[in-house]
A tleap script that builds the chain and sets N, CA, C and O, in Angstrom:
source leaprc.protein.ff14SB
mol = sequence {
  NMET TYR ASN PHE LEU ALA PHE ASN PRO VAL
  LYS LEU HIE PHE GLY LYS ASN VAL VAL LYS
  ASP LEU GLY THR SER ALA ALA ALA LEU GLY
  SER LYS ALA LEU LEU VAL TYR GLY GLY GLY
  SER VAL LEU ARG ASN GLY SER TYR GLU ASP
  THR LEU LYS GLN LEU LYS VAL ASN GLY ILE
  ASP ILE THR GLU PHE ASN GLY ILE LYS PRO
  ASN PRO ARG VAL GLU CASP
}
set mol.1.N position { 80.883 115.750 77.793 }
set mol.1.CA position { 82.338 115.998 78.189 }
set mol.1.C position { 82.787 117.285 78.465 }
set mol.1.O position { 82.278 118.193 77.808 }
set mol.2.N position { 83.576 117.540 79.238 }
set mol.2.CA position { 84.135 119.057 79.394 }
set mol.2.C position { 85.073 119.242 78.330 }
set mol.2.O position { 85.652 118.257 77.874 }
set mol.3.N position { 85.332 120.606 77.796 }
set mol.3.CA position { 86.568 120.931 76.997 }
set mol.3.C position { 87.573 121.269 77.825 }
set mol.3.O position { 87.263 121.906 78.832 }
set mol.4.N position { 88.873 120.957 77.618 }
set mol.4.CA position { 89.977 121.305 78.254 }
set mol.4.C position { 91.098 121.311 77.458 }
set mol.4.O position { 91.104 120.625 76.436 }
set mol.5.N position { 92.148 122.049 77.801 }
set mol.5.CA position { 93.623 121.908 77.301 }
set mol.5.C position { 94.303 121.383 78.211 }
set mol.5.O position { 93.974 121.545 79.386 }
set mol.6.N position { 95.278 120.724 77.897 }
set mol.6.CA position { 96.193 120.018 78.774 }
set mol.6.C position { 97.671 120.220 78.223 }
set mol.6.O position { 97.964 120.190 77.028 }
set mol.7.N position { 98.499 120.415 79.205 }
set mol.7.CA position { 100.184 120.785 78.723 }
set mol.7.C position { 100.720 119.932 79.670 }
set mol.7.O position { 100.334 120.136 80.821 }
set mol.8.N position { 101.563 118.966 79.484 }
set mol.8.CA position { 102.186 118.021 79.937 }
set mol.8.C position { 103.820 117.980 79.363 }
set mol.8.O position { 104.150 117.036 78.644 }
set mol.9.N position { 104.712 118.936 79.679 }
set mol.9.CA position { 105.739 118.716 79.108 }
set mol.9.C position { 106.517 117.722 79.910 }
set mol.9.O position { 106.265 117.670 81.114 }
set mol.10.N position { 107.512 116.853 79.365 }
set mol.10.CA position { 108.151 115.853 80.057 }
set mol.10.C position { 109.826 115.898 79.854 }
set mol.10.O position { 110.437 115.941 78.787 }
set mol.11.N position { 110.234 115.879 80.882 }
set mol.11.CA position { 111.672 115.662 80.964 }
set mol.11.C position { 112.217 114.242 81.404 }
set mol.11.O position { 111.883 113.889 82.535 }
set mol.12.N position { 112.911 113.486 80.761 }
set mol.12.CA position { 113.312 112.249 81.469 }
set mol.12.C position { 114.542 112.172 81.979 }
set mol.12.O position { 115.370 112.736 81.263 }
set mol.13.N position { 115.104 111.538 83.246 }
set mol.13.CA position { 116.473 111.571 83.587 }
set mol.13.C position { 116.576 110.090 83.551 }
set mol.13.O position { 115.799 109.393 84.202 }
set mol.14.N position { 117.583 109.556 82.752 }
set mol.14.CA position { 117.671 108.246 82.487 }
set mol.14.C position { 119.108 107.725 82.157 }
set mol.14.O position { 119.647 107.975 81.079 }
set mol.15.N position { 119.829 106.827 83.362 }
set mol.15.CA position { 121.108 106.420 83.110 }
set mol.15.C position { 121.515 106.242 84.607 }
set mol.15.O position { 120.802 106.220 85.611 }
set mol.16.N position { 122.838 106.124 84.471 }
set mol.16.CA position { 123.547 105.621 85.775 }
set mol.16.C position { 124.200 107.205 86.471 }
set mol.16.O position { 124.914 108.084 85.990 }
set mol.17.N position { 123.632 107.043 87.637 }
set mol.17.CA position { 123.753 108.221 88.741 }
set mol.17.C position { 123.227 109.590 88.167 }
set mol.17.O position { 123.730 110.674 88.462 }
set mol.18.N position { 122.133 109.417 87.295 }
set mol.18.CA position { 121.350 110.817 86.914 }
set mol.18.C position { 120.730 111.474 87.857 }
set mol.18.O position { 120.234 112.588 87.689 }
set mol.19.N position { 120.706 110.633 89.250 }
set mol.19.CA position { 119.778 111.561 90.134 }
set mol.19.C position { 120.479 112.574 90.747 }
set mol.19.O position { 119.889 113.538 91.235 }
set mol.20.N position { 121.462 112.479 90.770 }
set mol.20.CA position { 122.329 113.521 91.155 }
set mol.20.C position { 122.005 114.977 90.583 }
set mol.20.O position { 122.235 116.021 91.194 }
set mol.21.N position { 121.589 114.905 89.659 }
set mol.21.CA position { 121.172 116.114 88.761 }
set mol.21.C position { 119.581 116.508 89.056 }
set mol.21.O position { 119.174 117.628 88.749 }
set mol.22.N position { 118.701 115.518 89.673 }
set mol.22.CA position { 117.534 115.638 89.723 }
set mol.22.C position { 117.221 117.038 90.688 }
set mol.22.O position { 116.430 117.902 90.312 }
set mol.23.N position { 117.873 117.106 91.819 }
set mol.23.CA position { 117.259 118.465 92.373 }
set mol.23.C position { 117.461 119.556 91.489 }
set mol.23.O position { 116.493 120.216 91.111 }
set mol.24.N position { 118.434 119.775 91.176 }
set mol.24.CA position { 118.954 121.150 90.225 }
set mol.24.C position { 117.663 121.059 89.180 }
set mol.24.O position { 117.004 122.093 89.069 }
set mol.25.N position { 117.359 120.195 88.602 }
set mol.25.CA position { 116.361 120.104 87.520 }
set mol.25.C position { 114.825 120.596 87.993 }
set mol.25.O position { 114.082 121.415 87.454 }
set mol.26.N position { 114.616 119.732 89.289 }
set mol.26.CA position { 113.429 120.208 89.608 }
set mol.26.C position { 113.237 121.598 90.530 }
set mol.26.O position { 112.141 122.093 90.794 }
set mol.27.N position { 114.317 122.031 90.889 }
set mol.27.CA position { 114.540 123.282 91.712 }
set mol.27.C position { 114.203 124.477 90.455 }
set mol.27.O position { 113.532 125.475 90.719 }
set mol.28.N position { 114.718 124.242 89.183 }
set mol.28.CA position { 114.253 125.089 88.000 }
set mol.28.C position { 112.935 125.105 87.412 }
set mol.28.O position { 112.714 125.702 86.359 }
set mol.29.N position { 112.015 124.446 88.080 }
set mol.29.CA position { 110.579 124.287 87.845 }
set mol.29.C position { 109.877 124.885 88.666 }
set mol.29.O position { 108.805 125.388 88.329 }
set mol.30.N position { 110.404 124.954 90.057 }
set mol.30.CA position { 109.345 125.394 91.166 }
set mol.30.C position { 109.746 124.871 92.503 }
set mol.30.O position { 110.890 124.433 92.624 }
set mol.31.N position { 109.058 124.868 93.363 }
set mol.31.CA position { 109.667 124.491 94.758 }
set mol.31.C position { 108.976 123.440 95.456 }
set mol.31.O position { 109.247 123.164 96.625 }
set mol.32.N position { 107.962 122.753 94.686 }
set mol.32.CA position { 107.068 121.716 95.305 }
set mol.32.C position { 107.238 120.510 94.312 }
set mol.32.O position { 107.335 120.659 93.094 }
set mol.33.N position { 107.262 119.373 94.923 }
set mol.33.CA position { 107.395 118.028 93.897 }
set mol.33.C position { 106.307 116.901 94.558 }
set mol.33.O position { 106.131 116.811 95.773 }
set mol.34.N position { 105.688 116.156 93.673 }
set mol.34.CA position { 105.003 115.171 93.986 }
set mol.34.C position { 105.690 113.671 93.788 }
set mol.34.O position { 106.096 113.263 92.700 }
set mol.35.N position { 105.746 112.967 94.958 }
set mol.35.CA position { 106.374 111.989 94.501 }
set mol.35.C position { 105.252 110.646 94.609 }
set mol.35.O position { 104.548 110.431 95.595 }
set mol.36.N position { 105.272 109.799 93.333 }
set mol.36.CA position { 104.141 108.995 93.398 }
set mol.36.C position { 104.757 107.732 93.075 }
set mol.36.O position { 105.105 107.595 91.902 }
set mol.37.N position { 104.984 106.685 93.956 }
set mol.37.CA position { 105.551 105.455 93.858 }
set mol.37.C position { 104.573 104.262 94.528 }
set mol.37.O position { 103.667 104.494 95.328 }
set mol.38.N position { 104.919 103.052 94.070 }
set mol.38.CA position { 104.405 101.845 94.717 }
set mol.38.C position { 104.943 101.642 95.873 }
set mol.38.O position { 104.096 101.568 96.763 }
set mol.39.N position { 106.126 101.510 96.255 }
set mol.39.CA position { 106.691 100.998 97.711 }
set mol.39.C position { 107.523 99.778 97.595 }
set mol.39.O position { 108.156 99.558 98.627 }
set mol.40.N position { 107.682 99.048 96.786 }
set mol.40.CA position { 108.557 98.056 96.529 }
set mol.40.C position { 109.592 98.373 96.308 }
set mol.40.O position { 110.136 99.048 97.182 }
set mol.41.N position { 110.323 98.077 95.140 }
set mol.41.CA position { 111.470 98.333 94.764 }
set mol.41.C position { 112.395 99.440 94.758 }
set mol.41.O position { 113.624 99.387 94.806 }
set mol.42.N position { 111.527 100.604 94.681 }
set mol.42.CA position { 112.080 102.134 94.942 }
set mol.42.C position { 112.672 102.228 96.283 }
set mol.42.O position { 113.639 102.944 96.545 }
set mol.43.N position { 111.979 101.385 97.221 }
set mol.43.CA position { 112.521 101.469 98.720 }
set mol.43.C position { 113.882 100.488 98.899 }
set mol.43.O position { 114.991 100.754 99.363 }
set mol.44.N position { 113.458 99.526 98.465 }
set mol.44.CA position { 114.801 98.616 98.435 }
set mol.44.C position { 115.923 98.910 97.771 }
set mol.44.O position { 116.974 98.668 98.365 }
set mol.45.N position { 115.981 99.361 96.709 }
set mol.45.CA position { 117.178 99.354 95.796 }
set mol.45.C position { 117.884 101.040 96.083 }
set mol.45.O position { 118.827 101.387 95.373 }
set mol.46.N position { 117.412 101.867 97.013 }
set mol.46.CA position { 117.845 103.080 97.330 }
set mol.46.C position { 117.412 104.063 96.687 }
set mol.46.O position { 117.548 105.076 97.373 }
set mol.47.N position { 116.939 104.283 95.669 }
set mol.47.CA position { 116.555 105.168 94.741 }
set mol.47.C position { 115.707 106.314 95.513 }
set mol.47.O position { 115.890 107.516 95.322 }
set mol.48.N position { 114.738 105.765 96.425 }
set mol.48.CA position { 113.870 106.680 97.000 }
set mol.48.C position { 114.635 107.549 97.992 }
set mol.48.O position { 114.261 108.715 98.116 }
set mol.49.N position { 115.739 107.076 98.762 }
set mol.49.CA position { 116.530 107.987 99.547 }
set mol.49.C position { 117.168 108.861 98.878 }
set mol.49.O position { 117.326 110.033 99.219 }
set mol.50.N position { 117.690 108.196 97.600 }
set mol.50.CA position { 118.751 109.224 96.654 }
set mol.50.C position { 118.174 110.286 96.404 }
set mol.50.O position { 118.701 111.376 96.627 }
set mol.51.N position { 116.724 110.113 95.784 }
set mol.51.CA position { 115.797 111.215 95.418 }
set mol.51.C position { 115.341 112.317 96.227 }
set mol.51.O position { 115.345 113.517 95.951 }
set mol.52.N position { 114.878 111.622 97.450 }
set mol.52.CA position { 114.509 112.530 98.499 }
set mol.52.C position { 115.734 113.536 98.953 }
set mol.52.O position { 115.559 114.748 99.078 }
set mol.53.N position { 116.888 112.937 99.164 }
set mol.53.CA position { 118.144 113.672 99.517 }
set mol.53.C position { 118.166 114.935 98.470 }
set mol.53.O position { 118.127 116.124 98.786 }
set mol.54.N position { 118.233 114.427 97.238 }
set mol.54.CA position { 118.383 115.516 96.171 }
set mol.54.C position { 117.403 116.722 96.061 }
set mol.54.O position { 117.682 117.900 95.835 }
set mol.55.N position { 116.214 116.157 96.271 }
set mol.55.CA position { 115.077 117.328 96.189 }
set mol.55.C position { 115.236 118.019 97.595 }
set mol.55.O position { 115.397 119.232 97.460 }
set mol.56.N position { 115.238 117.561 99.021 }
set mol.56.CA position { 115.737 118.466 100.135 }
set mol.56.C position { 116.781 119.553 99.932 }
set mol.56.O position { 116.639 120.754 100.161 }
set mol.57.N position { 117.945 118.872 99.424 }
set mol.57.CA position { 119.293 119.763 99.204 }
set mol.57.C position { 118.868 121.081 98.508 }
set mol.57.O position { 119.330 122.200 98.734 }
set mol.58.N position { 117.911 120.746 97.627 }
set mol.58.CA position { 117.810 121.895 96.498 }
set mol.58.C position { 116.530 122.676 96.850 }
set mol.58.O position { 115.977 123.429 96.048 }
set mol.59.N position { 116.015 122.404 98.334 }
set mol.59.CA position { 114.796 123.285 98.676 }
set mol.59.C position { 113.610 123.143 98.335 }
set mol.59.O position { 112.764 124.037 98.352 }
set mol.60.N position { 113.410 121.769 97.925 }
set mol.60.CA position { 112.002 121.347 97.363 }
set mol.60.C position { 110.967 120.688 98.327 }
set mol.60.O position { 111.175 119.571 98.802 }
set mol.61.N position { 109.871 121.400 98.594 }
set mol.61.CA position { 108.951 120.768 99.400 }
set mol.61.C position { 108.141 119.436 98.683 }
set mol.61.O position { 107.698 119.458 97.535 }
set mol.62.N position { 108.062 118.412 99.507 }
set mol.62.CA position { 107.795 116.831 98.836 }
set mol.62.C position { 106.615 116.541 99.520 }
set mol.62.O position { 106.512 116.552 100.747 }
set mol.63.N position { 105.505 116.218 98.534 }
set mol.63.CA position { 104.348 115.424 98.963 }
set mol.63.C position { 104.373 114.248 98.229 }
set mol.63.O position { 104.749 114.168 97.060 }
set mol.64.N position { 103.935 113.253 98.981 }
set mol.64.CA position { 104.346 111.625 98.616 }
set mol.64.C position { 102.849 111.074 98.597 }
set mol.64.O position { 101.974 111.445 99.378 }
set mol.65.N position { 102.719 110.291 97.754 }
set mol.65.CA position { 101.497 109.472 97.429 }
set mol.65.C position { 102.053 108.063 96.864 }
set mol.65.O position { 102.423 107.813 95.717 }
set mol.66.N position { 101.998 107.067 98.184 }
set mol.66.CA position { 102.603 105.791 97.864 }
set mol.66.C position { 101.739 104.727 97.837 }
set mol.66.O position { 100.526 104.918 97.933 }
set mol.67.N position { 102.234 103.564 97.710 }
set mol.67.CA position { 101.306 102.169 97.663 }
set mol.67.C position { 100.349 102.161 96.355 }
set mol.67.O position { 99.224 101.663 96.385 }
set mol.68.N position { 100.844 102.693 95.342 }
set mol.68.CA position { 100.121 102.640 94.022 }
set mol.68.C position { 100.358 101.097 93.431 }
set mol.68.O position { 101.421 100.505 93.241 }
set mol.69.N position { 99.245 100.742 93.252 }
set mol.69.CA position { 99.019 99.197 92.462 }
set mol.69.C position { 99.547 99.458 91.039 }
set mol.69.O position { 99.241 100.512 90.481 }
set mol.70.N position { 100.239 98.648 90.493 }
set mol.70.CA position { 100.631 98.461 89.087 }
set mol.70.C position { 99.400 97.921 88.488 }
set mol.70.O position { 98.831 96.977 89.035 }
set mol.71.N position { 98.922 98.475 87.349 }
set mol.71.CA position { 97.975 97.916 86.503 }
set mol.71.C position { 96.680 97.475 87.430 }
set mol.71.O position { 96.200 96.342 87.465 }
set mol.72.N position { 96.288 98.465 88.071 }
set mol.72.CA position { 95.098 98.308 88.951 }
set mol.72.C position { 93.690 97.722 88.168 }
set mol.72.O position { 93.441 98.108 87.026 }
set mol.73.N position { 92.850 96.822 88.829 }
set mol.73.CA position { 91.623 96.573 88.235 }
set mol.73.C position { 90.567 97.536 88.536 }
set mol.73.O position { 90.785 98.364 89.421 }
set mol.74.N position { 89.293 97.536 87.829 }
set mol.74.CA position { 88.347 98.551 88.042 }
set mol.74.C position { 87.748 98.134 89.611 }
set mol.74.O position { 87.352 98.964 90.430 }
set mol.75.N position { 87.782 96.656 89.820 }
set mol.75.CA position { 87.200 96.378 91.237 }
set mol.75.C position { 87.927 97.168 92.510 }
set mol.75.O position { 87.451 97.532 93.585 }
set mol.76.N position { 89.448 97.305 91.889 }
set mol.76.CA position { 90.162 97.976 93.164 }
set mol.76.C position { 89.771 99.598 93.498 }
set mol.76.O position { 90.282 100.171 94.460 }
savepdb mol mol.pdb
quit
């Protein structure tokens, strides 16, 4: 096994209409964002578009990784 140190600070935005502050918070951390999602409800309920808009308005370059399966099996 390799020795390593991992640092993973977490900031959660939770609640009604909190997505409006997402771009500002993300911009304070840097100029790039990785969006990881499955593709089902996030696309249907509008949160994907809202998130994309806030990130783009704040000058964040976005890389996307979609189609993630929940609880994947080893065979997948």
